[in-house]
N, C-alpha and C positions, 0 to 999 in steps of 0.2 A: 719758380714756375708756378703758375696758378693751378688750383685744383681742377678747374675746368679743362685746361690743356692736358693735364695728367690723365683725366678720364678719357679724353679723346684719344690719346696715345694708347691707353689700355684697350680701347675698342679696336684700334688698328692692329695691335698685336693679336687680339682675339680673332681678327679676320684671317690672319696667316694661319692660325691654328685651325680655324674652321675650313679654310681652303683645303688643307691637307687631310684633316680627319674630323668630320662633323658627326658628333654622337647624336645630335638632335635632328639632323637631316636624314634624308633617305639615301641609303647606300644601294647603288645599282650595279650589280656585276655586269660586265660587258665582255666582249670577246677577248680571249687571252692572246698574248703575244709570246711566241717561243723565241729563245735566243740560245746561243751556244754557252755551255758552262765554262767557267774559268778552268784552264788546263793545269795551272801550277799555283802552288802557294808561294809565299815569298822565299821559301827555302829552295825553290826550284824543283821540288819533288812533285810527281803527279798527284793531283788532288782527288782523293776518293772519299773524303769525309762529307757527310751531309751538310749542305750549306744553301744559301739563298742570295738573291740580289733584289734590290728595290730600284724601281725606275719611276720618276715623277715627270709628268708632262702637263703643262709646260714648266720649265725650270724658272722662267721669268714671266711675269705677268704685268701688264700695264692696265690701270683702271682709274676711273674718276669716281669721286664720291657718288654713290647711288648705282654704280654699274655692277652687273653680275660678273663673277669670275669662276670659270670652270677649271677643274683639275682632275687628273687621273693618276692613280698610284697602282703600280704593278708589282706584285711579289712573284718572283720566279724561283722555283726550287731546283736544286741540283743534287745528284747522287742520292735520290730518295728522301730528300728533306721533307718532313711532314709534321712540324712542330709549330705551336703558336709563336708569333713574332711580336715582341714588345716594341712600341714606338714612343719616341720622345722628340719634342720639337724645341729647339733653342731659337729664340727670337731676339734680334738686335736692331733697334731703330736708332743707332748712334748714341749720343749722350742723352737722348730723350727717354729711352726705355730699353731695358734688357730683361729677359725672363726665360725660364725653362718650364715646359709643360709636359705632363704625361699625355700622350696622344692615343692611348688605348692599346689594345692587343688585337691583331688580325689572326684569324684562325683558318687552318686548312679546310678544304683541299686547295692546293695551289697547282699551277699558276692561276692567278685571279687578278682582275683589274677592278678597282673601286673608283667610281666617279663621284665628284662632289661639286656642288654649285653654291656659292655664297655671294650675297650682295654686299658691296662695300657701303657702310652706313653713310647717309647723306652728310652727317656732321663730321666726317673724317677730315683731319687736317691735310692740306695739300699745298705744295708738293712734299711728299715724304717717301723715303726709301726704307723698306723694311726687309732686312736680311733674315733668312731662316736656315737652319740645318735640321733636316729630318734624319734621326738616327734610329736604326732598327737593330734589335738584338735578340738572339735565340741560340740556345745550345752551344754557348761559348763562341759564337761567330757574330760579327756585326757588319753592317753596311751603312753608309750615310750618303745623303744627297743635299747639296746646297741649293737654296731657293731664294728668289728675290721678288718682292711685290713693290712696284712703283705706283704710288698713288699720286696722280697728276691733277693739277688744277684746271 
């Protein structure tokens, strides 16, 4: 694979990272969404431990090189959860590129929604499907969400 193609693929992977958590972009809190807490752990016992869930919208995005892509990430606390949440993003563009990135730490108070806008670079290869998994960890608990970015020609 030529170095030029490898650089373009790295840019695409960076786009996924920026879509979910842009440290250089503006973070805009928006209205929060409440949802019901999980009732049971996998043991079947009532869940009274502090925990959280993450929700990403949209889970799939379609874009062309040069297009903007908007994304919202919601952290919802349960049972008094009020700790920082560490985020990690795994990116997989098939045999072309794979990587894992520290996506930062979100801090309370929760619930809170973070919005992000990223422009797909004009020089991005297309068509390319980039799969991502956003993993959130805190206080011995974790949650994850699968994401897909379709860069179309």
